[in-house]
C-alpha positions, 0 to 999 in steps of 0.5 A: 940062108942065101936064095938066088932068083933069076929074071928079076926084071921088076919083081920088087914086091916079090924080092922084098917079101923073100928078103924077110927070110933070105939073103937074096941074090938076083940075076938078069940078062938085062942091066937096066932093071929096077929090081936090082936095086932091091936085092942084096946082090945083083949079077948080069948073066947071059940069056937062057939060050946063050952060051955060058948061061948055066955055067954063070949060074953055077959060078954064082951059086958057088961064090955066094953059097946059094942054098936055093934057086928059084927061076921066074921065067919059063924060057929058063926052065928046061936048061935049069932042069937039065942041070938040076944034078949040077946044082944039087952037087954044089948044095943048091936046091932047084925049086922047080918041078920035073920035066914031065910036069913042066911040059904039061904046063908049058904046052896047052895042048898037052895040058888039055890031053893030060887033064881030059879024062880026070875029074877036072873040067877043062875047055874043049880043044878042037883038033884039025879035023874038027876045025875043018868040019866047022868050016866046011859045014858052017857049024856056027853053034860052036861059036864063040871060040878062042885061039891062043899060042900053045906055049904063050904067056899072059894074054899075048896072042889070045883072040876071041873068034866069033865067025867062020871068017875069023876062024879061017883068019886067026888059024893062019894068023896065030902060028902054032895056036890051039883053038878052044871052046870059049868059057865066059865067067869070073876069072880066078888065079890061084897062088899055090905053094907045094913042098919038096914032096908035092904036098900043098902048103898054101892055096890062095885064090885071087879073083882078077878084077882088072888086068893090064898087059897080061898082068893083074892090077886089081885083085881080091883074095877070096875063100872060094871053097870050089876053087880051092878044092879044084886046085887041090885036085890039080895038085893031086893029078900033077903029082902022078908025074913023079920022076924016077929020081923022085923029083915031082911037083914042087915050089910055087904054082900059079893056076888059072880058072874060070867060074861060070854063073852056074858054079861050074869051074874050068881049068885054064892053065898052070904056070909052075912059077910065081905069078905077077900078083902073088904079093897079094897072097903074101899080104893075105898071110901066105908067108912063102919065104918062111915056108921055103926056108923051112923046106930047105931046112928039111922040116915037115910042113903042114897045109895052112888053109887060113888067109885074109880076104883083102883087095890089091890096087897096084900102081907104078913107082920108079927108081932113079939112078 
C-alpha cells in the first residue's frame, strides 16, 4: 500500500519504520530537508496557508494511488480536516481525528475546560479575574505558576512564574497565554495509537530523561500502570466527541503527563499526531506501520499491552548531497 506523510523535515526514523509496511511518499514545503532522501518519493508542495496546498496533495494522492495520508504538523490539520471528504472520494484515508477533538487538543484552555469535570487530574488554569486578585492582594501562596501559549508546540514560550512582578511581566510578554498552577514531578510522554473506531491499539509510556529544544533526546519506555490507565481514560473521554459522520478519535496520539512524588498524575497536553520520540516506542515493540496497514485493510485490531522497557539516547547524523 501507499502512504503519504506531510512536513517530513527530519523525521527519518519515522520514515524508516513506516517503510517496513508501506511505500512512503513524503511532502514538505521546504526543498532542503534530510528526510526526502529516505522516502520512496518526494514532492515539494505549498505551505498549509498558501493557495494550492490541498489541490497539490489531492493531485499527489491520485497520481501515487495513496491509500492513507498522515499529517505531522498541527498547522495543516484544519485544512486537511475540512477536505476530508475530498480525500475519501479518491480512496485516501485521512488518519486524523475530527474537528472537535483537534480543537480540544490545540487550545490548552479548551483542553482544561473539557477535562475539568472528568475523572482525570489537570493543572488548574487561572482566569482573568483570578489573576487580578492574585496581583491585587499579593497572593504569594499561589506561586510558582507557569505560563504557556494557548496553542503552542513543544517548550516554546513556556515560562515559570515565581513572583507578582514576574506574573505582571509574563502576562503581557506571552501573547494569548494561559496561566496554570505549576506541577513538579517526573514528566512522561505516552505514544498511543487508536484504530478507526477510536479503540486503543498501543499505549506506551516514555519517561523523559532529557529534552533539548523541545524534543526528547534521552528517554525510557516504562510499564507504568498509573500512566497507562490515565491514558486509557483520556482516550475514553475524547471518544465522546464523535462527529455526525462517525469520525472521532483516530490514528497516532502523543499525550504528556506529570507524575508527582505522591503518585498523583496530571494531564498536561494532547497532540493528535506522531511525537518526536515515537521511534523509541517502535523499538519497544509497537509496530505502528503494521497496525495502520491492517486498519486500512479493514481488519479488527486488538489492544496490545506488552512492550519492552528500553532506553533511547539520540544523536545527530547528516546527509550530504
